[in-house]
C-alpha positions in Angstrom: 0.1 -0.2 0.0 1.4 3.4 -0.6 2.2 5.9 1.5 0.1 9.3 2.5 2.2 11.2 0.7 2.8 9.4 -2.4 -1.5 9.3 -2.2 -1.6 12.9 -1.8 1.4 14.1 -4.4 -0.5 15.8 -7.1 2.4 14.2 -9.6 0.9 10.8 -8.7 -2.1 8.8 -9.8 -3.1 5.6 -8.3 -4.4 2.9 -10.7 -5.7 -0.7 -9.7 -3.0 -3.5 -9.3 -2.7 -5.7 -12.3 -3.6 -9.5 -11.4 -4.2 -12.6 -12.8 -6.8 -13.6 -11.0 -10.0 -12.9 -13.2 -8.3 -15.1 -15.8 -7.7 -17.9 -13.3 -11.0 -17.9 -12.4 -12.3 -17.8 -16.0 -10.1 -20.7 -16.7 -11.2 -22.6 -14.0 -14.7 -22.6 -14.6 -14.0 -24.0 -18.4 -12.5 -26.6 -17.4 -15.1 -26.9 -14.6 -18.1 -27.6 -17.1 -15.5 -29.2 -19.8 -14.9 -31.9 -17.2 -18.5 -33.0 -17.6 -18.2 -34.3 -21.0 -14.2 -35.3 -20.6 -13.0 -36.9 -17.4 -13.3 -36.1 -13.1 -9.3 -35.1 -13.4 -10.4 -31.9 -15.7 -13.3 -31.0 -12.8 -10.8 -31.4 -10.1 -8.4 -29.0 -12.1 -11.6 -26.6 -12.9 -12.5 -26.3 -9.2 -8.9 -26.0 -7.7 -8.4 -22.8 -10.3 -12.2 -21.7 -9.1 -11.0 -21.2 -5.6 -7.5 -20.0 -6.3 -8.7 -17.2 -8.5 -12.1 -16.2 -6.3 -9.9 -15.9 -3.1 -7.3 -14.3 -5.1 -9.8 -11.6 -6.5 -11.3 -11.2 -2.9 -7.7 -10.6 -1.6 -7.4 -7.8 -4.1 -10.5 -5.9 -2.8 -11.2 -6.5 0.8 -10.3 -5.3 3.0 -8.8 -3.0 1.3 -8.3 -2.6 -2.4 -4.4 -2.9 -3.8 -3.7 -0.2 -6.0 -0.2 1.3 -7.1 1.1 4.7 -7.4 1.9 5.9 -10.9 3.8 8.9 -11.6 2.5 11.6 -14.0 4.5 12.6 -16.5 4.2 16.5 -17.5 4.7 18.5 -20.9 3.6 18.4 -24.4 5.0 15.1 -26.3 4.8 16.7 -29.6 4.3 15.5 -32.5 7.0 15.9 -35.2 6.4 14.4 -38.9 9.5 14.5 -41.9 6.3 14.6 -44.3 5.9 18.0 -45.6 2.9 17.7 -47.9 -0.2 16.5 -46.8 -1.0 13.0 -48.2 -4.3 12.2 -50.0 -6.2 8.9 -51.2 -7.3 8.7 -54.8 -9.9 7.5 -55.8 -9.6 4.0 -57.4 -11.6 2.4 -59.7 -11.6 -1.0 -57.9 -14.6 -3.0 -57.4 -16.3 -3.0 -53.8 -15.5 -6.3 -51.4 -17.6 -9.0 -52.7 -19.2 -12.0 -50.9 -18.2 -15.0 -52.4 -19.6 -17.1 -54.2 -21.5 -14.6 -56.7 -23.8 -17.1 -58.0 -25.3 -19.7 -56.3 -28.4 -22.7 -56.9 -31.3 -22.5 -56.1 -32.9 -25.0 -53.7 -34.7 -26.8 -56.5 -31.2 -27.7 -57.7 -30.4 -29.1 -54.6 -33.8 -31.1 -54.4 -33.3 -32.5 -57.8 -29.9 -33.5 -57.2 -30.4 -34.9 -53.7 -33.1 -37.3 -55.5 -31.5 -38.0 -58.1 -28.2 -39.3 -55.8 -30.5 -41.2 -53.6 -31.5 -43.6 -56.7 -27.8 -43.9 -57.1 -27.3 -44.7 -53.5 -30.3 -46.9 -53.2 -28.9 -49.0 -56.4 -25.5 -49.6 -54.9 -26.8 -50.6 -51.5 -29.2 -53.0 -53.2 -26.2 -54.4 -55.2 -24.1 -55.3 -52.5 -27.1 -57.0 -50.6 -27.2 -58.8 -54.0 -23.5 -60.0 -53.5 -23.1 -60.3 -49.8 -26.4 -61.6 -48.6 -28.4 -63.1 -51.9 -31.1 -60.2 -50.7 -31.9 -56.3 -51.7 -34.0 -56.1 -48.8 -30.5 -56.2 -46.0 -29.2 -53.2 -46.6 -33.0 -51.7 -46.2 -33.9 -53.6 -43.0 -30.0 -52.7 -41.6 -31.0 -49.3 -42.4 -33.9 -49.3 -40.3 -32.7 -51.4 -37.5 -32.2 -48.6 -35.0 -35.9 -47.8 -35.1 -36.8 -51.4 -33.6 -35.3 -53.0 -30.5 -35.7 -56.0 -31.6 -33.5 -55.7 -34.7 -30.6 -56.1 -32.0 -31.1 -59.7 -31.8 -31.8 -60.3 -35.5 -30.2 -62.9 -37.6 -28.4 -62.2 -41.2 -31.2 -64.6 -42.6 -33.8 -62.9 -40.4 -32.4 -59.2 -42.1 -32.5 -60.6 -45.6 -36.2 -61.2 -45.5 -38.8 -58.6 -47.0 -40.7 -56.6 -44.0 -43.1 -54.3 -45.4 -43.1 -52.1 -42.1 -39.1 -51.8 -42.6 -39.6 -50.6 -45.7 -42.6 -48.1 -45.4 -39.9 -46.8 -42.3 -37.1 -46.8 -44.6 -38.1 -44.5 -47.7 -39.2 -41.9 -46.0 -35.7 -41.7 -43.6 -33.9 -42.3 -46.9 -35.8 -39.7 -49.1 -35.1 -37.0 -46.5 -31.6 -37.3 -45.6 -30.9 -37.3 -49.4 -33.0 -34.3 -49.9 -31.3 -32.3 -46.9 -27.5 -33.5 -48.2 -28.6 -32.2 -51.5 -29.6 -29.1 -50.6 -26.3 -28.7 -48.6 -24.5 -30.4 -51.8 -25.8 -27.3 -53.8 -25.1 -24.9 -51.8 -21.5 -26.1 -51.6 -20.6 -26.6 -54.4 -20.6 -23.1 -56.1 -17.7 -22.3 -53.4 -15.4 -25.1 -55.1 -13.9 -23.3 -58.5 -11.8 -26.1 -59.8 -13.4 -29.4 -61.2 -16.5 -29.1 -58.4 -17.8 -32.5 -59.4 -14.8 -34.2 -58.9 -14.0 -32.3 -55.4 -17.4 -32.3 -54.0 -18.0 -35.6 -55.2 -15.0 -36.8 -53.1 -14.8 -33.9 -50.4 -18.3 -34.5 -49.2 -18.7 -38.5 -49.0 -15.4 -38.4 -47.3 -16.1 -36.3 -44.9 -20.0 -37.8 -44.4 -18.4 -41.2 -44.0 -15.8 -39.8 -41.4 -18.4 -38.2 -39.7 -20.8 -41.5 -39.2 -18.3 -43.8 -38.3 -17.4 -42.1 -35.1 -21.2 -41.7 -34.4 -22.7 -44.7 -36.1 -22.4 -46.6 -32.7 -24.9 -44.2 -31.0 -27.7 -43.8 -34.0 -27.6 -47.3 -35.1 -25.6 -50.4 -33.2 -27.3 -52.7 -35.3 -25.9 -51.3 -38.6 -22.9 -50.3 -36.9 -22.0 -54.0 -36.0 -22.9 -55.2 -39.7 -21.9 -52.2 -41.9 -19.5 -52.8 -44.6 -17.7 -49.2 -44.7 -16.4 -50.1 -48.3 -19.6 -50.4 -49.8 -20.9 -47.7 -47.7 -18.2 -45.3 -48.9 -19.1 -46.5 -52.5 -22.5 -45.6 -52.1 -21.9 -42.2 -50.5 -19.1 -41.6 -53.4 -22.3 -42.8 -56.1 -24.7 -40.4 -54.3 -21.8 -37.0 -54.5 -20.7 -38.1 -58.3 -24.6 -38.1 -59.8 -25.6 -35.6 -57.1 -23.2 -33.2 -58.2 -23.8 -33.9 -61.8 -27.4 -32.8 -61.7 -26.8 -30.1 -59.9 -24.3 -28.5 -61.4 -26.5 -28.8 -64.9 -28.6 -25.8 -63.2 -29.2 -22.4 -63.8 -26.8 -20.1 -61.3 -28.5 -17.4 -60.1 -26.8 -14.1 -59.3 -27.1 -13.1 -55.3 -28.5 -9.6 -54.1 -25.7 -8.2 -52.6 -25.0 -5.8 -55.5 -28.6 -4.8 -55.0 -29.4 -1.6 -53.2 -30.7 -2.3 -49.4 -33.8 -1.0 -49.9 -34.1 -3.4 -53.1 -33.3 -7.0 -51.1 -35.7 -5.5 -48.0 -38.6 -5.3 -50.6 -39.0 -1.6 -49.8 -40.6 0.8 -52.4 -37.8 2.8 -53.0 -38.5 5.2 -56.5 -35.6 5.9 -58.4 -33.9 3.0 -57.2 -36.4 -0.1 -57.9 -38.3 0.2 -61.9 -41.3 1.1 -61.8 -44.0 -1.5 -62.1 -46.1 -0.9 -65.7 -49.6 -0.2 -65.4 -52.1 -2.5 -66.1 -54.3 -1.8 -68.8 -57.9 -1.4 -68.2 
């Protein structure tokens, strides 16, 4: 704590002393919540850091606030420059910064691509069923096995048989998933400037396969035990390539980023928007 002469001196200034306690407390809270999904050791470390940060922070303000005295330097700093002329910015003719991509595919393109890709993926999956189990119903039943608890104990022969309820459930599941991926594929495809079909057809299946490889045990345990990852990736590859070809053949539409805000918001803006021709009465 500074002496009274230092506090009352007109040439000094009192500032709160620097401390790392708030950062320590914040790190402790972060580790405390991170330990809920990782391990107990992280939680224990978070609790210790929380206690250290909280105690240190309270001791900085109670019973007396910790401050440090800083000397005030008086005088005009004086700004000097070696430039004798005033620098001015010249107007450039460059285009304004744009949000990429400038052109996108409509939602209908993603829907068409998703439907076409779903047919290709279904054909490849049924081909695997014929080769592996002599049944086209085997991959269909595996797809919906997670919806039926009794399928956990089902044998390979039972999964290879035709089940009407399984088919009824599999069709909307397959179509909805394919449509969602197709719309996402249509949104991402314009971002691949070179060879969009090849890059998109490989990048999307690899990402989707890797994501399911780590989570399929939770989503569908029966499928995770019996899945053939080579055929699964081959089916995803067929979906990506077919969907990419269909989407790329659709006409792109320009984004509205170059239009004034009033036009994008749909407001009446005389002089900005073109006037609608009057209807003949």
